C-alpha positions, 0 to 999 in steps of 0.5 A: 302157430305155425303157418304152412306154405299149403301148396307145398303139402298138396300132393300125395304125402311125403316127408313134408307131408308128415311134418304137418301130422304130429300128434297132438300137434304141438302148436296151431296150423294156419294154411297160405296159399300162393298159387290159386290163381283166382284173378286169372281169365281162366275156369277155377281150378277144381283140382287145386280146389279139392286137394287144398280141402282134403289137405284142411280136413286132414290137418284141421288148421285155425285159417285157410288163405291164399294171396289175392295175386297174379302167379301165371298166365293159362298155366303156361308161364308161372311167376315164383313170385307175387305179381301185383293186379294189373289196373287196366281193362280185360282184353 
């Protein structure tokens, strides 16, 4: 099984995308994401979800998942690491 970081394949093609299109596939593929920002107090990123769905439709992974972690604040500050969720009440 091959794990692909889905965020790296959400663009419009290129070398990375070609690597996910073996014909026939040698190994089952799973997709794991980092950038969905589910825990942020901002509207859902529908563009991200549509691109993720298109990727999943194209490569047919066994699983698609995303880390439940803090990665950005209002898309202005992006952490390149997964930060733990705060344990306080929202302000």
